[in-house]
Every structure is written in C-alpha cells, then in structure tokens.
C-alpha positions as CSV (number, residue, x, y, z in Angstrom):
1,M,16.3,1.5,21.0
2,N,15.5,0.4,24.5
3,Q,16.7,3.6,26.0
4,I,15.1,5.0,29.1
5,P,12.8,7.8,28.1
6,N,14.4,11.1,29.1
7,N,11.1,13.0,29.1
8,H,9.3,10.7,31.5
9,E,6.4,10.0,29.0
10,K,3.1,9.6,30.8
11,V,1.4,6.3,30.2
12,L,-2.1,5.3,31.5
13,I,-2.7,1.5,31.9
14,V,-6.4,0.6,31.7
15,E,-6.9,-3.0,32.9
16,D,-9.6,-4.7,35.1
17,E,-7.3,-7.5,36.4
18,E,-5.5,-6.0,39.4
19,N,-2.3,-8.1,39.2
20,E,-1.8,-7.4,35.5
21,R,-2.5,-3.7,36.1
22,T,0.0,-3.3,38.9
23,G,2.5,-5.5,37.2
24,L,2.4,-3.5,34.0
25,A,2.7,-0.2,35.9
26,E,5.8,-1.4,37.8
27,L,7.4,-2.7,34.5
28,L,6.8,0.6,32.7
29,S,8.1,2.6,35.7
30,S,11.3,0.6,35.6
31,W,11.6,1.6,31.9
32,G,11.4,5.3,32.9
33,Y,7.8,6.0,32.1
34,R,5.4,7.8,34.5
35,A,2.7,5.2,34.8
36,E,-0.9,5.5,36.2
37,T,-3.6,2.9,36.3
38,A,-7.4,2.7,35.8
39,R,-9.6,-0.4,36.4
40,D,-11.9,0.1,33.4
41,G,-12.9,2.5,30.6
42,V,-15.0,4.7,32.8
43,D,-12.2,5.1,35.3
44,G,-9.8,5.5,32.4
45,L,-11.7,8.5,31.0
46,E,-11.5,10.3,34.4
47,K,-7.8,9.6,34.6
48,V,-7.2,10.9,31.1
49,A,-8.8,14.2,32.2
50,S,-6.7,14.5,35.3
51,F,-3.4,12.7,34.4
52,A,-3.2,13.8,30.7
53,P,-1.2,10.8,29.4
54,S,0.4,10.8,26.0
55,I,0.0,7.0,25.7
56,V,-2.9,4.8,26.8
57,V,-2.5,1.0,27.0
58,T,-5.9,-0.5,27.3
59,D,-7.4,-4.0,27.6
60,M,-10.2,-4.8,25.2
61,K,-12.7,-6.6,27.5
62,M,-13.6,-4.8,30.8
63,P,-16.7,-4.1,32.8
64,R,-18.7,-0.9,32.4
65,M,-16.6,0.3,29.4
66,G,-14.4,-1.8,27.2
67,G,-11.3,-0.9,25.1
68,L,-13.2,-0.1,21.8
69,E,-15.6,2.2,23.5
70,L,-12.8,4.0,25.3
71,L,-10.9,4.3,22.0
72,E,-14.0,5.9,20.5
73,Q,-14.2,8.4,23.3
74,L,-10.6,9.3,22.9
75,A,-10.7,9.7,19.1
76,S,-10.7,13.5,19.2
77,D,-7.4,13.4,21.1
78,S,-5.7,11.1,18.5
79,Q,-3.2,13.8,17.4
80,T,-1.8,14.2,21.0
81,M,-2.3,10.7,22.4
82,A,-1.4,7.2,21.1
83,V,-3.7,4.3,22.1
84,I,-2.3,0.7,22.3
85,V,-4.9,-2.1,22.7
86,V,-4.2,-5.4,24.4
87,T,-6.2,-8.3,23.1
88,A,-6.4,-12.1,23.6
89,Q,-4.8,-14.4,21.0
90,G,-8.1,-15.5,19.5
91,T,-9.5,-12.0,19.0
92,I,-7.2,-10.5,16.4
93,D,-10.3,-9.3,14.5
94,S,-11.1,-7.0,17.4
95,A,-7.5,-5.6,17.2
96,V,-8.0,-4.9,13.5
97,Q,-11.3,-3.1,14.2
98,A,-9.4,-1.0,16.8
99,M,-6.8,-0.1,14.2
100,R,-9.5,1.1,11.9
101,M,-10.9,3.2,14.7
102,G,-7.5,4.9,15.1
103,A,-5.5,2.8,17.6
104,Y,-1.8,3.2,17.2
105,D,-1.0,-0.5,17.5
106,Y,-2.1,-3.7,19.4
107,I,-0.4,-6.4,21.3
108,T,-1.7,-9.9,22.3
109,K,-1.8,-11.7,25.6
110,P,0.3,-13.0,27.1
111,I,2.2,-9.8,26.6
112,D,5.7,-10.0,25.0
113,T,7.5,-7.4,27.0
114,H,10.2,-6.8,24.4
115,R,7.5,-6.0,21.8
116,L,5.6,-3.8,24.3
117,R,8.7,-1.8,24.9
118,T,9.3,-1.4,21.2
119,I,5.7,-0.2,20.6
120,L,5.9,2.3,23.4
121,E,9.2,3.7,22.1
122,K,7.7,3.9,18.5
123,A,4.6,5.7,19.9
124,S,6.9,8.2,21.8
125,E,8.8,8.9,18.6
126,L,5.5,9.4,16.7
127,L,4.2,11.9,19.3
128,G,7.6,13.7,19.2
129,T,7.5,14.1,15.4
130,R,3.8,14.8,14.8
131,N,4.3,18.6,14.9
132,E,7.1,18.4,12.4
133,L,5.1,16.1,10.1
134,E,2.1,18.5,10.4
135,V,4.3,21.4,9.2
136,T,5.6,19.3,6.3
137,R,2.1,18.2,5.3
138,R,0.8,21.7,5.4
139,K,3.6,22.9,3.1
140,L,2.9,20.1,0.7
141,R,-0.8,20.7,0.6
142,D,-0.3,24.4,-0.1
143,A,1.8,23.4,-3.1
144,G,-1.0,21.0,-4.4
145,S,1.1,17.9,-3.7
146,L,1.7,15.3,-1.1
147,G,5.0,13.6,-1.3
148,S,5.3,12.5,-4.9
149,L,1.5,12.7,-5.5
150,V,0.1,15.7,-7.3
151,G,-3.4,17.0,-7.8
152,S,-6.0,19.5,-6.6
153,S,-9.2,17.7,-7.8
154,K,-11.7,16.5,-5.1
155,K,-10.7,12.9,-5.7
156,I,-7.0,13.4,-5.2
157,Q,-7.6,15.7,-2.3
158,E,-9.6,12.9,-0.6
159,I,-6.6,10.6,-1.2
160,F,-4.4,13.2,0.5
161,R,-6.8,13.3,3.4
162,L,-6.8,9.5,3.8
163,I,-3.0,9.3,3.6
164,E,-2.6,12.0,6.2
165,M,-5.0,10.1,8.5
166,V,-3.3,6.7,8.2
167,A,0.4,7.6,7.8
168,P,1.2,8.2,11.5
169,S,-0.2,4.8,12.6
170,T,1.2,1.3,12.2
171,A,-2.0,0.1,10.5
172,S,-1.8,-2.1,7.4
173,V,-3.2,-0.4,4.2
174,L,-4.6,-2.0,1.1
175,I,-4.2,0.2,-1.9
176,T,-6.4,-0.6,-4.9
177,G,-6.8,0.7,-8.4
178,A,-6.0,0.0,-12.0
179,S,-2.4,-0.3,-13.3
180,G,-0.6,3.0,-13.6
181,T,-2.8,5.0,-11.2
182,G,0.0,5.6,-8.7
183,K,-0.4,2.9,-6.1
184,E,3.3,2.7,-5.3
185,L,3.4,6.5,-5.0
186,V,0.7,6.3,-2.4
187,A,2.7,3.7,-0.5
188,R,5.9,5.8,-0.7
189,T,4.0,8.9,0.5
190,I,2.6,7.0,3.5
191,H,6.1,5.9,4.4
192,E,7.5,9.4,3.9
193,L,4.9,10.9,6.2
194,S,5.3,8.3,8.9
195,P,7.7,8.1,11.8
196,R,9.4,5.3,9.9
197,R,10.5,7.7,7.1
198,G,14.2,7.4,8.2
199,K,14.1,3.6,7.7
200,P,14.0,1.5,4.5
201,F,11.0,1.5,2.1
202,V,11.2,-1.9,0.3
203,P,8.7,-2.5,-2.6
204,I,8.3,-6.0,-4.0
205,N,6.2,-7.0,-7.0
206,C,4.6,-10.4,-6.3
207,A,3.7,-10.8,-10.0
208,A,7.3,-10.4,-11.2
209,I,8.8,-13.2,-9.0
210,P,8.5,-16.9,-10.0
211,E,6.3,-18.9,-7.6
212,T,9.3,-21.1,-6.7
213,L,11.3,-18.1,-5.5
214,I,8.7,-15.8,-3.9
215,E,8.8,-17.3,-0.4
216,S,12.6,-17.0,-0.3
217,E,12.4,-13.4,-1.6
218,I,10.0,-12.4,1.2
219,F,11.2,-14.4,4.2
220,G,14.8,-15.2,3.2
221,H,16.5,-18.6,3.4
222,E,19.5,-20.3,5.0
223,K,22.4,-21.8,3.1
224,G,21.4,-25.3,1.8
225,A,17.7,-24.7,2.4
226,F,17.0,-25.9,-1.2
227,T,18.9,-26.8,-4.4
228,G,20.8,-23.7,-5.4
229,A,20.8,-22.0,-2.0
230,L,24.5,-21.5,-1.8
231,E,24.5,-18.9,0.9
232,R,22.1,-17.3,3.4
233,R,19.7,-14.7,1.9
234,T,18.0,-11.9,3.8
235,G,14.4,-11.6,2.8
236,C,12.4,-8.4,2.2
237,F,10.9,-8.4,5.7
238,E,14.4,-8.2,7.3
239,L,15.6,-5.7,4.7
240,A,12.7,-3.5,5.7
241,E,13.3,-3.7,9.4
242,G,12.0,-0.6,11.2
243,G,10.5,0.6,7.9
244,T,7.8,-0.2,5.4
245,L,7.3,-3.2,3.1
246,L,5.1,-2.8,0.0
247,L,3.7,-6.1,-1.4
248,D,2.6,-5.0,-4.8
249,E,0.2,-7.2,-6.8
250,I,-0.7,-9.1,-3.6
251,G,-3.3,-11.1,-5.6
252,E,-0.6,-12.8,-7.6
253,M,1.1,-14.3,-4.4
254,P,0.7,-18.1,-4.2
255,V,-2.0,-19.0,-1.6
256,A,0.5,-21.1,0.4
257,T,2.8,-18.1,0.8
258,Q,-0.2,-16.0,1.8
259,A,-0.8,-18.3,4.7
260,K,2.8,-17.8,5.9
261,L,2.5,-14.0,5.4
262,L,-0.7,-13.9,7.5
263,R,1.2,-15.6,10.4
264,V,4.0,-13.0,10.2
265,L,1.5,-10.2,10.2
266,E,-0.2,-11.5,13.3
267,D,2.8,-12.8,15.3
268,R,5.5,-10.3,14.0
269,K,7.9,-13.2,13.8
270,L,9.3,-15.0,10.8
271,R,11.4,-18.1,10.1
272,R,13.7,-18.1,7.1
273,L,13.4,-21.2,4.8
274,G,15.6,-23.9,6.3
275,S,15.9,-22.2,9.7
276,K,14.6,-23.4,13.0
277,V,15.0,-20.0,14.6
278,E,12.2,-17.4,14.7
279,T,13.2,-13.7,14.1
280,T,11.1,-10.8,15.5
281,V,10.5,-8.2,12.9
282,D,9.2,-4.6,13.2
283,V,7.9,-3.8,9.7
284,R,4.8,-2.0,8.6
285,V,3.2,-3.8,5.7
286,L,1.3,-2.1,2.9
287,A,-0.2,-4.0,0.0
288,A,-1.5,-3.1,-3.5
289,T,-3.5,-4.8,-6.1
290,N,-5.1,-3.9,-9.5
291,K,-7.8,-6.5,-8.9
292,V,-11.1,-6.0,-7.2
293,P,-10.2,-7.6,-3.8
294,E,-13.6,-9.1,-3.2
295,E,-13.5,-10.8,-6.6
296,A,-10.0,-12.1,-5.9
297,V,-11.2,-13.6,-2.7
298,A,-14.3,-15.1,-4.4
299,H,-12.0,-16.7,-7.1
300,G,-9.6,-18.1,-4.5
301,E,-6.7,-15.8,-5.5
302,L,-6.6,-14.0,-2.2
303,R,-7.2,-15.6,1.2
304,N,-10.2,-14.1,3.0
305,D,-8.3,-13.9,6.3
306,L,-5.3,-12.2,4.7
307,Y,-7.6,-9.7,2.9
308,Y,-9.3,-8.9,6.2
309,R,-5.9,-8.4,7.9
310,L,-4.4,-6.2,5.2
311,N,-7.6,-4.2,4.6
312,V,-7.4,-2.4,8.0
313,F,-7.4,0.8,5.9
314,N,-8.3,1.0,2.2
315,I,-7.2,3.7,-0.3
316,H,-8.6,3.4,-3.8
317,M,-6.8,5.2,-6.6
318,P,-9.1,6.5,-9.3
319,P,-8.2,6.2,-13.0
320,L,-6.8,9.4,-14.6
321,R,-9.9,9.8,-16.9
322,E,-11.9,10.5,-13.6
323,H,-9.7,13.4,-12.6
324,K,-8.4,14.9,-15.8
325,E,-8.5,18.4,-14.3
326,D,-5.2,17.3,-12.6
327,V,-3.4,16.8,-15.9
328,P,-1.9,20.3,-16.1
329,E,-0.4,19.9,-12.6
330,L,0.8,16.4,-13.4
331,V,2.4,17.6,-16.6
332,R,4.3,20.4,-14.7
333,A,5.5,17.9,-12.0
334,L,6.5,15.2,-14.5
335,L,8.4,17.7,-16.7
336,G,10.4,19.0,-13.7
337,D,11.3,15.4,-12.8
338,M,12.2,14.4,-16.4
339,N,14.2,17.6,-17.1
340,A,16.4,16.7,-14.2
341,R,16.7,13.1,-15.2
342,H,17.5,13.7,-18.9
343,G,19.4,17.0,-18.6
344,R,16.8,18.9,-20.6
345,K,15.2,22.3,-20.2
346,V,11.6,21.8,-21.6
347,A,9.5,24.4,-19.9
348,T,5.9,23.4,-20.8
349,V,3.6,21.9,-23.4
350,S,1.6,23.8,-26.0
351,E,-2.1,24.5,-25.7
352,A,-2.8,22.1,-28.5
353,V,-1.0,19.3,-26.6
354,L,-2.9,20.2,-23.5
355,N,-6.2,20.0,-25.3
356,L,-5.2,16.6,-26.7
357,F,-4.4,15.4,-23.2
358,H,-7.7,16.7,-21.9
359,N,-9.7,14.8,-24.6
360,Y,-7.8,11.6,-24.3
361,S,-9.1,8.7,-22.2
362,W,-5.7,7.6,-20.7
363,P,-6.3,3.9,-20.5
364,G,-2.7,3.5,-19.1
365,N,-3.4,6.2,-16.5
366,V,-0.6,8.4,-15.0
367,R,2.0,5.9,-16.1
368,E,1.0,6.4,-19.7
369,L,1.1,10.2,-19.3
370,R,4.6,9.9,-17.8
371,N,5.8,7.6,-20.7
372,T,4.2,10.0,-23.3
373,L,6.0,13.0,-21.8
374,E,9.3,11.2,-21.4
375,R,9.3,10.3,-25.2
376,A,8.3,13.9,-26.0
377,I,11.0,15.5,-23.8
378,I,13.7,13.4,-25.5
379,V,12.7,14.3,-29.1
380,C,11.8,17.9,-28.3
381,E,14.6,20.3,-29.4
382,G,13.1,23.5,-28.0
383,G,11.5,24.6,-24.7
384,V,7.9,23.7,-25.6
385,I,6.4,20.2,-26.4
386,E,4.3,20.4,-29.5
387,T,1.9,17.8,-31.0
388,K,4.7,16.7,-33.4
389,H,6.7,15.5,-30.4
390,L,3.9,13.1,-29.3
391,P,3.8,9.4,-30.4
392,P,2.5,8.9,-33.9
393,G,-1.3,9.0,-34.0
394,F,-1.6,10.0,-30.4
395,G,-5.2,11.3,-29.7
396,Q,-6.3,10.9,-33.3
397,T,-8.4,7.7,-32.7
398,P,-11.7,8.7,-30.9
399,V,-12.8,6.7,-28.0
400,R,-15.5,4.3,-29.2
401,T,-18.4,3.6,-26.9
402,T,-21.4,2.6,-29.1
403,A,-22.5,-0.9,-29.8
404,D,-22.0,-0.4,-33.6
405,D,-18.2,0.2,-33.2
406,A,-16.0,-2.3,-34.9
407,D,-13.9,-2.5,-31.7
408,A,-16.9,-3.1,-29.4
409,V,-17.3,-6.4,-27.6
410,R,-20.8,-7.8,-28.3
411,L,-22.3,-10.1,-25.7
412,G,-25.5,-12.0,-26.1
413,V,-27.9,-13.0,-23.4
414,G,-26.6,-16.2,-21.8
415,T,-22.9,-15.3,-22.1
416,T,-21.0,-16.5,-19.1
417,V,-18.7,-14.2,-17.1
418,E,-15.7,-16.5,-18.2
419,E,-16.7,-16.2,-21.9
420,A,-17.2,-12.4,-21.6
421,E,-13.7,-12.1,-20.0
422,K,-12.1,-14.1,-22.8
423,L,-13.8,-12.0,-25.5
424,L,-12.7,-8.8,-23.8
425,I,-9.1,-10.0,-23.5
426,L,-8.8,-11.2,-27.0
427,K,-10.5,-8.1,-28.4
428,T,-8.1,-5.9,-26.5
429,L,-5.1,-7.8,-27.8
430,E,-6.4,-7.4,-31.3
431,A,-6.9,-3.6,-30.8
432,T,-3.3,-3.3,-29.5
433,N,-1.8,-5.4,-32.3
434,N,-1.0,-8.1,-29.8
435,N,1.0,-5.8,-27.6
436,K,0.6,-7.7,-24.3
437,T,2.1,-5.0,-22.1
438,R,-0.3,-2.4,-23.5
439,A,-3.3,-4.8,-23.4
440,A,-2.6,-5.6,-19.7
441,E,-2.5,-1.9,-18.8
442,I,-5.8,-1.2,-20.6
443,L,-7.4,-4.3,-19.0
444,G,-6.1,-3.3,-15.5
445,I,-4.4,-6.7,-14.9
446,S,-0.8,-7.7,-14.5
447,L,1.2,-9.0,-17.5
448,K,1.6,-12.3,-15.6
449,T,-2.2,-12.6,-15.3
450,L,-2.6,-11.9,-19.0
451,H,-0.1,-14.6,-19.9
452,N,-1.9,-17.1,-17.6
453,K,-5.2,-16.3,-19.2
454,L,-3.9,-16.8,-22.7
455,K,-2.4,-20.2,-21.7
456,E,-5.7,-21.1,-20.2
457,Y,-7.5,-20.2,-23.4
458,G,-5.0,-22.0,-25.7
459,S,-6.0,-19.2,-28.1
460,A,-4.6,-18.2,-31.4
461,A,-3.5,-15.0,-29.7
462,A,-1.4,-17.1,-27.3
463,E,0.0,-19.1,-30.2
464,A,0.9,-15.9,-32.0
465,S,2.4,-14.5,-28.8
466,E,4.6,-17.6,-28.5
467,K,5.7,-17.4,-32.1
468,E,6.6,-13.7,-31.6
469,E,8.7,-14.5,-28.6
470,K,10.5,-17.3,-30.4
471,A,11.2,-15.0,-33.4
472,E,12.5,-12.3,-31.1
473,T,14.8,-14.9,-29.4
474,A,16.0,-16.1,-32.8
475,E,16.9,-12.6,-33.9
C-alpha cells in the first residue's frame, strides 16, 4: 500500500475550481501518476479521447456538463476505465446514484488525501486484474456455474450477469430472497470475483447475535467498555479490512446500531465501544435479508436512509420452485461437494428421485435440497441415490392450493394484515408439527423473528414451544 505506481497510471482530473484542479494534479504527480486536468465534463470528454486515462476523478457539479452526465458518457468504457466521483458532504445521495451508474467509488469534500490515495491504488489493482477476472468468469460461465452458484436457467443466468456487473466495483449490494435461496453464496461469489478476493470475507448473521452484543461484534470494544469486557475485541469491520463484510439478516439489526452502521458506511471510519479514537476502514459492505425491504422500512425494522445506502445495487434470489430446471445441475454440484466432505462415492440420483425432485415445491429452497441430499448420501450404500434413501414421506404429500384444503388458511373480508399474518404463522407451525426451524424456512422469516411473533401472540403454540424447550432441557 502507498507505493508509487510503477506503470505511471494516467489519471484525468475534471474539476471547475482552478486551485483544486491544479492542487490535485500536483498531488497525484507526486504520487507517481501521470495527471492531466479538464475544467468541466465537456472538456473532460475531449481529454479522454486524446489522453486515454485509465482513471477519471470528477467533481459532481460543474458548468456545461456535470459529473453524472460525464459518467453516463463514459459508461461504454467502464471495463477499461475507473471513474471516481467527488461530492460535497451533504450530497451522499448523488454519490449513491453515481455508484448505481457504474462509478468505481466516491470521495467527499474536503478530500481526505489518505483515502484518495487508497481509492486510486485499489482502482489501479482493479484495472490490472480485470483481464484475469474476465478469463475466470468466462470459464465459469462455460461450465454453467459462477463461483459456488450453479444454474443455466434464465433466472440464474440473469443473477450471474448482475454479479459480473457489480463485482469489480466497490458498490454496496443488497441481496434479497427467501431463506435457503443462496444469498450468502451470491455474496461470496461477488467477493471471489472482485479485486478484494485475496482479502477476508467475513459473514455475520445479525439475527443470531443478542441485541446487547451485536454492536460489539460489528464495531469491536475496548477493555472495560462494559461489564464483562475483560479485553479488547476486534469487530467484524476490522476483521474484514481490505475485504468484504456480509451483514446477513440486516432487518434484524437493532435500529440504534443501524444508525451507527450508516455513519461508518458514509465516513469509512469507526470507533470501538469505549474508545475515543476513530479508525479508518477499507471494507466493502454487502447486506442480505429474507424480508421485503420496503415492508421492513414501513414497519420501522429497517432505517430508510440505511436501506437507500445499502441498496446501491439489488440482487434478488428467486425461490427454487421458480427455476426447477436447475435441479439436475444443482444435484450434480451438491453431490460432488458432499462426496468430498463425507468420503463417499455416490455418482448420481435415480430417475425416480429426479422426478420426485422436479414435482416437489421445495419450500426450503436450495438449502432444503442440500439437506435432503446430505441425508441420502450418508444412508446410501451404493453409487446411486434411490427413493428409499430420501427422508420418510418425502414428496408423497401433494402441494395443496385450493380453498377446500384442510391446510388452507381461510381469510374473511375485513381480516387485518396482522390477523392474517398470525393465522398463517400458526397454521404453518401446525402443519410442521411445531417444528419452528422448518416453519421459519417455509414462511421465509428468520427463527428469531418467528420466536418474537409467538411471544407477541402469547399463543398456545408459543406455550407449547416453551414446554418443549423445558422438556428438552430437563432430559
């Protein structure tokens, strides 16, 4: 880090204020870059044609043509040129818009020179590895996979396209979809196809951490910051330095912690609990949720400003029932993975099993397919998984969809959304014999959310659940 570029990378500075323009050019030249300047977007386009820079640093507001319009004009060169936008402190929304349009990164005025130098070096690294990444992506796509993701259906190919588009940038990504659809796999693939792939990938499940500890987990704490803080703890942001942090189930994060997260995202600085010193962090943040983000915002579970900041780029993972044509490829990939894990040599599944898989609705999505195959591969004694190796009763219960079904939830006119939600949750628990983990997967919510809902209802299901847990503890 902070090495003088040995290739004399060419950087074009587009800025209407003369003193800032010349000052930046001199600074970049002292760092070893070949710097040229332009007074606005129109002048910048002419300089791009003649100077052919690999990096463009542009102000947002300029006469004749501003930064966003210039970025739009340069969009076709995004694979060979990185655009960094400079914006005023109060216009972060413009920077987010620029990232959605393909900008590599942004920096606020007054410019933090240390951060600018880091961004320039990262951009240079990106440009140097793009050809290598393109070869990797092409090989993966030819094999019908991208990283750990598998599928040749239109829906999954569109996911591949979006991942390839966003992976090289520093943009935040919000990954949505029901539980078990592969949101973490998407995040890992984005990391693996980015210039940060040699640095840590740190996933954290916000739903699995008690509210009293989540702030310490994310930001870290100093010794003595609170009762029980016997030593300094490094938070997930610092653990992911230079790499990627995945905040899974972001909608379960306490609102107060969301406010602190927003500040770190905007300032790139954090303060450990109990510390007076701010630490600069270089981390790409990805977030995932199984909730509908707009509904989470409306219910006060997700701050609107944080949602806007995280949702620079959105990737929605479809449920498995919407791309069941990918099941054979998924089965092959999962078998290969689990053979290696369990030391088995199961080659394939029978035609009867494949037919069952095709006709099943997969409420637990790809995670349920993985769990089903893992059980089967353990009990299978030969090289082919047969129906007898599947869980008892698998695929024998038809999917019920009519209003006359015993398992249907009947709603009368005038039923409130809250009442409908309660009926659906309790009916699902009943259908799963009070298996809360299974019910949460089917409902597309986290286990923590389900527990909270049951406590809120004070229902018989919640009481039964508590009795079950006490009985299990007693045993």
